[in-house]
Residue frames relative to the residue before (quaternion, step in Angstrom):
aa qw qx qy qz dx dy dz
M 1.0000 0.0000 0.0000 0.0000 0.00 0.00 0.00
R 0.4356 -0.6970 0.5065 0.2605 3.56 -0.89 0.94
P 0.6320 -0.5772 0.3560 0.3750 3.62 -1.02 0.75
Q 0.6594 0.5196 -0.3301 0.4316 3.59 0.92 -0.82
E 0.6245 0.5297 -0.3423 0.4606 3.60 1.11 -0.60
L 0.6362 0.5114 -0.3296 0.4744 3.58 1.03 -0.74
N 0.6253 0.5272 -0.3346 0.4681 3.58 1.03 -0.76
L 0.6410 0.5195 -0.3231 0.4635 3.58 0.99 -0.80
L 0.6365 0.5298 -0.3296 0.4533 3.56 1.02 -0.77
M 0.6376 0.5189 -0.3305 0.4637 3.59 1.01 -0.73
V 0.6507 0.4852 -0.3101 0.4950 3.59 1.01 -0.80
F 0.6291 0.5460 -0.3187 0.4522 3.57 1.00 -0.87
D 0.6527 0.5140 -0.3086 0.4632 3.58 0.95 -0.89
A 0.6551 0.5079 -0.3159 0.4617 3.61 0.94 -0.82
I 0.6552 0.5007 -0.3177 0.4679 3.60 0.96 -0.82
M 0.6558 0.5083 -0.3168 0.4596 3.58 0.92 -0.85
T 0.6593 0.5078 -0.3091 0.4603 3.57 1.01 -0.77
E 0.7685 0.3883 -0.1871 0.4729 3.56 0.87 -1.00
R 0.2236 -0.7929 0.5232 0.2183 3.59 1.20 -0.58
S 0.7041 0.3607 -0.2560 0.5556 3.55 1.12 0.72
I 0.4677 -0.6673 0.5031 0.2879 3.58 -0.92 0.90
T 0.6577 0.5259 -0.3121 0.4398 3.57 0.93 -0.92
R 0.7016 0.4524 -0.2775 0.4754 3.59 0.83 -0.97
A 0.6138 0.5380 -0.3523 0.4578 3.59 1.07 -0.65
A 0.6317 0.5279 -0.3280 0.4634 3.57 1.02 -0.79
Q 0.6489 0.5051 -0.3119 0.4761 3.58 0.99 -0.83
R 0.6426 0.5381 -0.3145 0.4456 3.57 0.99 -0.87
L 0.7575 0.3863 -0.1861 0.4922 3.57 1.01 -0.90
S 0.3729 -0.7260 0.4801 0.3215 3.59 1.34 -0.13
M 0.4681 0.6281 -0.4639 0.4137 3.55 0.97 0.96
T 0.5332 -0.5792 0.4840 0.3821 3.55 -1.28 0.17
Q 0.6148 -0.5636 0.3979 0.3821 3.55 -1.18 0.50
P 0.6418 0.5124 -0.3475 0.4525 3.66 0.92 -0.73
A 0.6293 0.5376 -0.3433 0.4440 3.59 1.06 -0.71
V 0.6553 0.4890 -0.3124 0.4837 3.58 1.01 -0.78
S 0.6373 0.5224 -0.3273 0.4624 3.60 0.99 -0.81
N 0.6354 0.5206 -0.3172 0.4740 3.57 1.04 -0.76
A 0.6305 0.5250 -0.3276 0.4685 3.57 1.06 -0.75
V 0.6242 0.5320 -0.3356 0.4633 3.58 1.03 -0.77
S 0.6297 0.5308 -0.3344 0.4582 3.59 0.98 -0.78
R 0.6626 0.4927 -0.3012 0.4769 3.59 0.99 -0.82
M 0.6065 0.5502 -0.3501 0.4548 3.59 1.08 -0.72
R 0.6666 0.5250 -0.3076 0.4307 3.57 0.87 -0.97
V 0.6588 0.4823 -0.3037 0.4911 3.56 1.06 -0.74
A 0.7000 0.4870 -0.2794 0.4413 3.59 0.83 -1.00
W 0.7992 0.3089 -0.1385 0.4966 3.59 0.93 -0.92
K 0.3775 -0.7911 0.4312 0.2140 3.56 1.40 0.25
D 0.6290 0.4637 -0.3709 0.5019 3.55 0.83 1.07
E 0.5884 -0.5870 0.4250 0.3587 3.57 -1.17 0.60
L 0.2316 -0.8377 0.4524 0.2000 3.59 1.22 -0.72
F 0.8226 -0.0160 0.0566 0.5655 3.63 0.71 -1.04
V 0.0927 -0.7680 0.6311 0.0575 3.55 -1.11 0.76
K 0.5565 -0.6305 0.4248 0.3352 3.58 -1.08 0.69
D 0.0064 -0.7616 0.6478 -0.0166 3.53 -1.16 0.77
G 0.7707 -0.2161 0.1033 0.5904 3.58 0.29 1.26
R 0.7980 -0.1997 0.1845 0.5378 3.55 -0.73 -1.09
N 0.6879 0.4419 -0.2687 0.5093 3.56 1.25 -0.30
I 0.3449 -0.6979 0.5718 0.2588 3.55 -1.33 -0.19
Q 0.2440 -0.7527 0.5945 0.1428 3.54 -1.22 0.55
P 0.4395 -0.7078 0.4829 0.2696 3.59 -0.95 0.82
T 0.4814 -0.6144 0.5305 0.3306 3.54 -1.22 0.48
L 0.6873 -0.4598 0.3481 0.4417 3.57 -1.28 0.17
H 0.6318 0.5299 -0.3337 0.4569 3.59 1.00 -0.79
A 0.6557 0.5097 -0.3124 0.4612 3.60 0.96 -0.86
Q 0.6562 0.5105 -0.3143 0.4583 3.58 0.95 -0.86
N 0.6597 0.5011 -0.3070 0.4685 3.59 0.95 -0.84
L 0.6397 0.5247 -0.3207 0.4612 3.56 1.01 -0.81
W 0.6660 0.5079 -0.3043 0.4538 3.57 0.92 -0.92
N 0.6150 0.5561 -0.3480 0.4375 3.58 1.01 -0.76
Q 0.7026 0.4670 -0.2610 0.4692 3.57 1.12 -0.67
V 0.7912 0.3840 -0.1801 0.4406 3.60 0.93 -0.82
R 0.5848 0.6446 -0.3946 0.2946 3.63 1.02 -0.60
E 0.6848 0.4712 -0.3154 0.4577 3.62 0.86 -0.80
P 0.6307 0.5004 -0.3511 0.4780 3.66 0.96 -0.65
L 0.6313 0.5297 -0.3382 0.4545 3.60 1.04 -0.71
I 0.6286 0.5229 -0.3311 0.4709 3.58 1.01 -0.80
S 0.6677 0.5020 -0.3011 0.4598 3.59 0.90 -0.91
L 0.6457 0.5168 -0.3202 0.4621 3.58 1.00 -0.81
T 0.6547 0.5212 -0.3110 0.4506 3.56 0.93 -0.91
E 0.6790 0.4827 -0.2917 0.4700 3.57 0.91 -0.89
A 0.6495 0.5384 -0.3202 0.4309 3.57 1.06 -0.74
V 0.7782 0.3570 -0.1835 0.4830 3.59 0.86 -0.96
D 0.8008 0.1655 -0.0765 0.5705 3.60 1.20 -0.45
P 0.0438 0.8410 -0.5369 0.0502 3.60 0.59 1.14
K 0.0270 -0.8294 0.5571 -0.0308 3.59 -0.13 1.27
N 0.3662 -0.6911 0.5767 0.2360 3.52 -1.06 0.79
F 0.4461 -0.6739 0.5175 0.2811 3.56 -1.09 0.71
D 0.0634 -0.7904 0.6093 -0.0041 3.56 -0.62 1.17
P 0.3458 -0.7798 0.4764 0.2130 3.62 -0.16 1.22
A 0.6508 0.5605 -0.3236 0.3971 3.58 0.99 -0.81
T 0.8010 0.2983 -0.1401 0.4999 3.61 1.05 -0.65
V 0.5542 0.6487 -0.3954 0.3402 3.59 1.17 -0.44
K 0.1534 -0.7278 0.6573 0.1214 3.54 -1.27 0.57
R 0.2543 0.7766 -0.5210 0.2465 3.55 -0.34 1.26
T 0.2447 -0.7464 0.6014 0.1459 3.54 -1.20 0.64
F 0.1560 -0.7661 0.6186 0.0778 3.56 -0.88 1.01
R 0.1534 -0.7678 0.6169 0.0804 3.56 -0.98 0.89
I 0.0540 -0.8216 0.5654 -0.0481 3.55 -0.55 1.25
A 0.2916 -0.7327 0.5887 0.1776 3.59 -0.87 0.97
V 0.1389 0.8065 -0.5480 0.1729 3.57 -0.47 1.24
T 0.4820 -0.6008 0.5392 0.3405 3.54 -1.35 0.24
D 0.6391 -0.5183 0.3908 0.4126 3.56 -1.25 0.28
T 0.5781 0.5841 -0.3822 0.4226 3.62 1.13 -0.52
V 0.6667 0.4904 -0.3003 0.4742 3.57 0.94 -0.88
V 0.6108 0.5378 -0.3493 0.4643 3.58 1.04 -0.73
D 0.6656 0.4952 -0.2999 0.4709 3.59 0.87 -0.94
M 0.6911 0.5111 -0.2684 0.4348 3.54 0.98 -0.88
A 0.8507 0.2577 -0.0595 0.4543 3.56 0.82 -1.02
W 0.6028 0.6405 -0.3773 0.2898 3.58 0.95 -0.76
A 0.6606 0.5099 -0.3302 0.4411 3.63 0.86 -0.85
K 0.6900 0.4649 -0.2818 0.4779 3.59 0.89 -0.93
L 0.6288 0.5256 -0.3362 0.4640 3.56 1.06 -0.71
R 0.6430 0.5197 -0.3268 0.4578 3.57 0.98 -0.81
C 0.6136 0.5378 -0.3457 0.4633 3.59 1.03 -0.72
A 0.6605 0.4980 -0.3044 0.4724 3.58 0.96 -0.86
I 0.6456 0.5218 -0.3207 0.4560 3.58 1.00 -0.81
E 0.6484 0.5243 -0.3260 0.4455 3.59 0.93 -0.86
K 0.6949 0.4603 -0.2733 0.4801 3.59 1.08 -0.68
E 0.8099 0.3239 -0.1318 0.4709 3.57 0.86 -1.00
A 0.8360 0.0934 0.0315 0.5398 3.58 0.88 -0.96
P 0.0815 -0.8625 0.4973 0.0468 3.62 0.52 1.13
G 0.6695 0.5002 -0.3045 0.4570 3.60 1.20 -0.34
V 0.5642 0.6074 -0.3810 0.4094 3.59 1.27 0.04
N 0.1714 -0.7572 0.6242 0.0882 3.55 -1.03 0.91
I 0.1544 -0.7690 0.6145 0.0849 3.57 -1.10 0.74
H 0.0431 -0.8022 0.5953 -0.0167 3.58 -0.63 1.14
A 0.2868 -0.7592 0.5662 0.1440 3.58 -0.79 1.09
I 0.1344 -0.7734 0.6184 0.0370 3.55 -0.89 1.07
P 0.5566 -0.6302 0.4047 0.3596 3.65 -0.87 0.82
Y 0.2275 -0.7556 0.6036 0.1137 3.55 -1.04 0.90
T 0.0363 -0.8459 0.5312 -0.0296 3.57 -0.60 1.11
I 0.5217 -0.6514 0.3931 0.3859 3.63 1.27 0.27
V 0.7556 0.4283 -0.2444 0.4312 3.57 0.54 -1.17
N 0.7770 0.3328 -0.1924 0.4984 3.62 1.07 -0.54
S 0.3649 0.7769 -0.4708 0.2041 3.61 1.21 0.09
D 0.6512 0.5001 -0.3253 0.4691 3.61 0.99 -0.76
Q 0.6830 0.5202 -0.2982 0.4172 3.54 0.89 -0.94
V 0.6705 0.4933 -0.3210 0.4516 3.61 0.92 -0.82
L 0.6235 0.5007 -0.3418 0.4937 3.60 1.17 -0.48
E 0.6518 0.5264 -0.3113 0.4485 3.55 0.93 -0.91
D 0.7383 0.4049 -0.2147 0.4949 3.57 0.99 -0.88
A 0.4252 -0.7295 0.4367 0.3103 3.60 1.34 0.09
E 0.3154 0.7401 -0.5287 0.2708 3.58 1.06 0.71
V 0.7644 0.1379 -0.1057 0.6209 3.57 1.25 -0.42
D 0.4893 -0.6471 0.4976 0.3071 3.54 -1.27 0.39
M 0.8066 0.0020 0.0633 0.5877 3.55 1.10 -0.70
V 0.2223 -0.7301 0.6289 0.1484 3.52 -1.29 0.52
I 0.1246 -0.7422 0.6491 0.1107 3.57 -1.11 0.69
G 0.3752 0.7221 -0.4948 0.3050 3.54 -0.38 1.24
T 0.7208 -0.4220 0.3196 0.4474 3.53 -1.33 -0.16
T 0.2512 -0.7762 0.5662 0.1179 3.53 -1.07 0.78
G 0.1262 -0.7496 0.6462 0.0683 3.50 -0.89 1.01
V 0.7725 -0.1769 0.1918 0.5789 3.55 -0.62 -1.18
I 0.1943 -0.7913 0.5742 0.0798 3.57 -0.66 1.16
S 0.3652 -0.7327 0.5289 0.2236 3.59 -0.77 1.01
N 0.6756 -0.5025 0.3609 0.4011 3.56 -1.30 0.23
T 0.5660 0.6144 -0.3751 0.4018 3.57 1.26 -0.29
F 0.7808 0.3192 -0.1362 0.5196 3.57 1.12 -0.66
R 0.2652 -0.7231 0.6161 0.1650 3.52 -1.37 0.36
A 0.0885 -0.7967 0.5968 0.0363 3.58 -1.14 0.59
E 0.0999 -0.7673 0.6312 0.0532 3.55 -1.17 0.71
Y 0.4770 -0.7153 0.4446 0.2511 3.55 -0.68 1.16
L 0.1798 -0.7704 0.6039 0.0973 3.57 -1.08 0.85
F 0.7548 -0.2843 0.2199 0.5487 3.60 0.67 -1.07
S 0.3178 -0.6838 0.6120 0.2386 3.53 -1.38 0.21
P 0.3804 -0.7618 0.4708 0.2310 3.62 -0.49 1.11
T 0.3128 -0.6882 0.6195 0.2114 3.52 -1.31 0.54
Y 0.2844 -0.7916 0.5210 0.1452 3.59 -0.70 1.07
I 0.0970 -0.7713 0.6288 0.0152 3.52 -1.14 0.81
C 0.3173 -0.7209 0.5762 0.2180 3.58 -1.18 0.50
I 0.1017 -0.8298 0.5487 0.0056 3.58 -0.60 1.13
M 0.0575 0.7659 -0.6374 0.0623 3.53 -1.28 0.59
N 0.5956 -0.5420 0.4037 0.4342 3.62 -1.18 0.04
H 0.6727 -0.5458 0.3251 0.3793 3.57 -1.20 0.51
D 0.7001 0.4614 -0.2712 0.4726 3.60 1.11 -0.57
H 0.4478 0.7090 -0.4465 0.3122 3.56 1.25 -0.05
A 0.5491 -0.6406 0.4327 0.3177 3.58 -1.02 0.81
L 0.7022 0.4601 -0.2634 0.4752 3.60 1.18 -0.49
A 0.4622 0.6651 -0.4575 0.3669 3.60 1.25 0.21
K 0.4742 0.6390 -0.4477 0.4079 3.54 0.44 1.26
A 0.6223 -0.5858 0.3846 0.3488 3.53 -1.27 0.43
D 0.7607 0.3851 -0.1969 0.4840 3.58 0.99 -0.82
L 0.0846 0.8190 -0.5553 0.1171 3.56 0.85 1.00
S 0.2803 -0.7840 0.5322 0.1536 3.59 -0.65 1.11
L 0.6375 -0.5415 0.3917 0.3833 3.54 -1.25 0.46
E 0.6555 0.5164 -0.3082 0.4568 3.58 1.00 -0.83
E 0.6436 0.5067 -0.3184 0.4771 3.61 0.98 -0.80
F 0.6352 0.5412 -0.3119 0.4541 3.53 1.00 -0.88
A 0.7005 0.4750 -0.2746 0.4564 3.58 0.82 -1.00
A 0.6848 0.5075 -0.2852 0.4383 3.61 1.07 -0.71
A 0.5765 0.6174 -0.3740 0.3827 3.61 1.19 -0.37
D 0.5033 -0.5907 0.5260 0.3480 3.55 -1.37 0.22
H 0.1915 -0.8338 0.5153 0.0501 3.55 -0.66 1.16
L 0.2692 -0.6906 0.6471 0.1782 3.49 -1.35 0.56
L 0.0964 -0.8005 0.5911 0.0222 3.58 -0.87 0.98
V 0.2675 -0.7090 0.6270 0.1808 3.56 -0.98 0.89
S 0.0118 0.8162 -0.5735 0.0691 3.57 -0.42 1.24
L 0.2053 -0.7994 0.5567 0.0947 3.57 -0.41 1.22
S 0.6882 0.4698 -0.2721 0.4814 3.57 1.25 -0.37
G 0.5247 -0.6200 0.4233 0.4014 3.58 1.21 -0.46
D 0.4967 0.6449 -0.4335 0.3867 3.59 1.27 -0.13
I 0.3486 -0.7456 0.5290 0.2065 3.59 -1.11 0.64
T 0.6742 0.3646 -0.3147 0.5599 3.56 1.23 0.37
G 0.1261 -0.7992 0.5856 0.0499 3.53 -1.17 0.60
Y 0.7790 -0.3269 0.2471 0.4745 3.53 -1.31 -0.24
T 0.6002 0.5679 -0.3610 0.4323 3.61 1.03 -0.72
D 0.6430 0.5268 -0.3222 0.4530 3.59 1.00 -0.80
Q 0.6283 0.5346 -0.3336 0.4562 3.58 1.04 -0.76
V 0.6643 0.4929 -0.3043 0.4723 3.59 0.97 -0.84
L 0.6388 0.5242 -0.3284 0.4575 3.59 0.97 -0.81
M 0.6245 0.5480 -0.3391 0.4412 3.60 1.00 -0.77
Q 0.6179 0.5482 -0.3411 0.4487 3.57 1.11 -0.68
H 0.6944 0.4195 -0.2524 0.5273 3.58 1.26 -0.47
G 0.5316 -0.6477 0.3937 0.3780 3.57 1.28 0.12
L 0.5978 0.5642 -0.3466 0.4519 3.57 1.21 0.48
S 0.1175 -0.7535 0.6371 0.1119 3.53 -1.33 0.23
R 0.2637 -0.7586 0.5739 0.1601 3.57 -1.24 0.27
R 0.4308 -0.6520 0.5474 0.2995 3.52 -1.32 0.22
V 0.1797 -0.7410 0.6385 0.1041 3.56 -0.70 1.09
A 0.1731 -0.8447 0.5030 0.0591 3.54 -0.03 1.34
V 0.7963 0.0915 -0.0131 0.5977 3.59 1.11 -0.71
T 0.0694 -0.7597 0.6420 0.0759 3.55 -1.14 0.67
V 0.0847 -0.7444 0.6577 0.0779 3.55 -1.27 0.52
N 0.3787 -0.7482 0.5011 0.2139 3.58 -1.17 0.48
H 0.7353 0.2471 -0.2364 0.5851 3.57 1.21 0.50
F 0.5646 -0.6582 0.4076 0.2860 3.54 -1.22 0.56
S 0.5867 0.6541 -0.3657 0.3069 3.58 1.06 -0.68
S 0.6994 0.4689 -0.2772 0.4628 3.60 1.12 -0.54
V 0.4645 0.7311 -0.4242 0.2641 3.59 1.25 -0.28
A 0.6970 0.5024 -0.3007 0.4140 3.60 0.66 -1.10
N 0.6815 0.4817 -0.2996 0.4623 3.59 0.87 -0.89
L 0.6469 0.5179 -0.3166 0.4615 3.57 1.02 -0.77
I 0.6473 0.5067 -0.3063 0.4800 3.57 1.01 -0.82
K 0.6520 0.5486 -0.3111 0.4209 3.57 0.94 -0.94
H 0.7938 0.2996 -0.1382 0.5109 3.60 1.01 -0.76
S 0.7022 0.3977 -0.2780 0.5210 3.61 1.10 0.60
N 0.5291 -0.6131 0.4739 0.3460 3.56 -1.32 -0.02
L 0.4041 0.7304 -0.4571 0.3072 3.57 1.25 0.33
I 0.1656 -0.7159 0.6558 0.1730 3.53 -1.35 0.32
C 0.1105 -0.8067 0.5798 0.0293 3.57 -1.16 0.49
V 0.2573 -0.7143 0.6295 0.1650 3.54 -1.05 0.86
I 0.1141 0.8146 -0.5393 0.1807 3.55 -0.57 1.18
P 0.5574 -0.5820 0.4480 0.3871 3.62 -1.09 0.49
I 0.5876 -0.6052 0.4066 0.3508 3.58 -0.98 0.85
S 0.6399 0.5673 -0.3368 0.3939 3.59 0.91 -0.86
A 0.6428 0.5465 -0.3313 0.4224 3.61 1.14 -0.51
V 0.8054 0.2036 -0.0850 0.5501 3.60 1.16 -0.55
A 0.2507 0.8161 -0.4959 0.1589 3.60 1.21 0.35
K 0.6757 0.5046 -0.3073 0.4408 3.58 0.79 -0.98
Q 0.6806 0.4989 -0.2980 0.4461 3.60 0.87 -0.92
I 0.6403 0.5032 -0.3290 0.4781 3.60 1.06 -0.68
I 0.6715 0.4971 -0.2964 0.4627 3.59 0.88 -0.96
D 0.6938 0.4651 -0.2719 0.4778 3.60 1.02 -0.80
G 0.4934 -0.6921 0.4102 0.3306 3.59 1.24 -0.14
D 0.3806 0.7447 -0.4761 0.2719 3.60 1.20 0.36
I 0.7941 0.1097 -0.0380 0.5966 3.58 1.10 -0.70
A 0.4417 -0.6651 0.5300 0.2857 3.55 -1.27 0.40
A 0.0749 -0.7984 0.5970 0.0223 3.55 -1.21 0.48
T 0.0187 0.7709 -0.6365 0.0125 3.52 -1.23 0.58
K 0.6106 -0.5433 0.4114 0.4034 3.56 -1.27 0.19
P 0.4898 -0.6356 0.4936 0.3354 3.60 -0.99 0.72
P 0.4697 -0.6973 0.4630 0.2805 3.60 -1.03 0.69
I 0.6714 0.4095 -0.2986 0.5407 3.58 1.27 0.26
E 0.4612 -0.6677 0.5061 0.2921 3.55 -1.17 0.57
L 0.0815 -0.8023 0.5913 -0.0038 3.54 -0.65 1.18
M 0.2924 -0.7602 0.5566 0.1637 3.55 -0.50 1.18
P 0.4068 -0.7497 0.4590 0.2486 3.60 -0.58 1.07
Q 0.3701 -0.6866 0.5788 0.2380 3.54 -1.15 0.71
Q 0.4543 -0.7039 0.4697 0.2784 3.58 -0.73 1.00
V 0.2315 -0.7352 0.6230 0.1334 3.53 -1.12 0.81
S 0.0040 0.8217 -0.5648 0.0767 3.56 -0.76 1.07
T 0.4364 -0.5765 0.5848 0.3676 3.48 -1.39 0.04
I 0.0915 -0.8001 0.5928 0.0027 3.58 -0.90 0.98
W 0.0581 0.7985 -0.5953 0.0689 3.57 -0.90 0.92
H 0.5828 -0.5773 0.4426 0.3623 3.55 -1.30 0.31
K 0.5833 -0.6224 0.3965 0.3394 3.58 -1.02 0.78
R 0.5794 0.5956 -0.3865 0.4002 3.59 1.15 -0.46
Q 0.7130 0.4116 -0.2519 0.5087 3.59 1.28 -0.32
D 0.2367 0.8064 -0.5080 0.1889 3.57 1.20 0.48
R 0.7793 0.3296 -0.1646 0.5069 3.58 0.97 -0.86
D 0.3872 0.7211 -0.4787 0.3177 3.56 1.27 0.33
Q 0.3235 -0.7940 0.4845 0.1736 3.56 -0.23 1.31
G 0.6144 0.5474 -0.3491 0.4483 3.58 1.08 -0.61
L 0.6759 0.4782 -0.2893 0.4804 3.55 0.96 -0.87
I 0.6026 0.5393 -0.3536 0.4701 3.59 1.07 -0.65
W 0.6364 0.5272 -0.3136 0.4676 3.58 0.98 -0.89
L 0.6818 0.4880 -0.2867 0.4635 3.58 0.91 -0.93
R 0.6411 0.5324 -0.3295 0.4438 3.59 0.95 -0.83
E 0.6287 0.5363 -0.3362 0.4518 3.58 1.00 -0.76
H 0.6501 0.5033 -0.3197 0.4710 3.58 1.00 -0.77
F 0.6494 0.5077 -0.3210 0.4664 3.59 0.94 -0.83
K 0.6463 0.5305 -0.3189 0.4463 3.56 0.94 -0.88
R 0.6788 0.4838 -0.2856 0.4729 3.56 0.95 -0.88
I 0.7119 0.4725 -0.2699 0.4439 3.58 0.74 -1.06
I 0.7225 0.4444 -0.2623 0.4601 3.58 0.73 -1.04
G 0.6342 0.5439 -0.3370 0.4341 3.58 0.95 -0.82
R 0.6883 0.4704 -0.2778 0.4774 3.58 0.88 -0.94
T 0.6613 0.5228 -0.3151 0.4360 3.58 0.92 -0.88
V 0.6673 0.4965 -0.3043 0.4643 3.59 0.88 -0.92
E 0.6564 0.5104 -0.3185 0.4552 3.58 0.90 -0.86
L 0.6788 0.4916 -0.2924 0.4605 3.59 0.89 -0.93
E 0.6923 0.4841 -0.2900 0.4497 3.60 0.81 -0.97
T 0.6417 0.5200 -0.3300 0.4570 3.59 0.97 -0.80
T 0.6531 0.5109 -0.3096 0.4654 3.58 0.95 -0.86
Q 0.6748 0.5009 -0.2961 0.4539 3.58 0.89 -0.93
V 0.6579 0.5049 -0.3153 0.4613 3.60 0.93 -0.84
M 0.6852 0.4818 -0.3005 0.4561 3.60 0.82 -0.91
E 0.6287 0.5163 -0.3340 0.4761 3.59 1.04 -0.71
C 0.6404 0.5271 -0.3145 0.4617 3.58 1.01 -0.82
L 0.6946 0.4753 -0.2752 0.4647 3.60 0.86 -0.94
C 0.6707 0.4929 -0.3048 0.4630 3.57 0.96 -0.82
K 0.6227 0.5334 -0.3435 0.4580 3.58 1.09 -0.64
K 0.6948 0.4619 -0.2756 0.4775 3.59 0.97 -0.83
N 0.8047 0.0700 0.0124 0.5894 3.57 1.03 -0.79
P 0.2117 -0.8271 0.5088 0.1108 3.61 0.23 1.26
A 0.5924 0.5959 -0.3758 0.3908 3.60 1.05 -0.64
M 0.6143 0.5807 -0.3498 0.4038 3.56 1.09 -0.63
C 0.7492 0.3997 -0.2016 0.4881 3.57 1.11 -0.64
Q 0.4705 0.6675 -0.4516 0.3594 3.58 1.23 0.15
């Protein structure tokens, strides 16, 4: 391969990763006209349009996507082989893009920012919406560096590291007839339910468990984020099964009532998930360690505080 072709591949890889000529230029410490000129040479050399405009960003053609699938991992290996750099938090300038729910942002972002200000002032953290249905694709397309979410079956393309298993609680307003320790399965199924659906589906794991008991429920309202749940519950007759970490503060502050669900809900593990091509990415390893420490401690503390609060108010619930 001629040197100029290898240089084009490096520019091509940056554009595919950033989906922007401007951001690719910043990534490569090049001028924007220089990157645009490189794209023109690519189109002539590889006989394809390669990129088309999509608002402020660009989208690759099918030929560009197929080419990137073949060259990106060899490029990573070559870069690591000829320029093995250690990640130095104190001096590095880097942006991490993480697909997360609003609950994880509330749980970890403030503490993570404190750690960054002390250890890695040049690091930026950008939260990208997590929707379950696209988590594999955003990793595959390098739109994010990492996903924090539930883990089902992980393919060989991805890696996962366990963070925590959520504890589920059933919440309602204080005047609700079901705000009691001995909530029956039939009462639970007959109530109007609020469902947090990140995928847009109107059924969830709770519905699957109810079906095993020959029951169903009415999902009267759905939302696609956790932050609105407590206020909606407080001012309605809805009940909601939700991880404790999403409403811990509101329960401890006494804004909403809570009790144990009358069904056994096996928790879905929450993990950090990344593409295998970043297995040796020292920056991502550093970030994962911070998430593991911050989220693990926060979930343990909040779960303990909520259960102590509920048991103190209603000892029968914890017998």
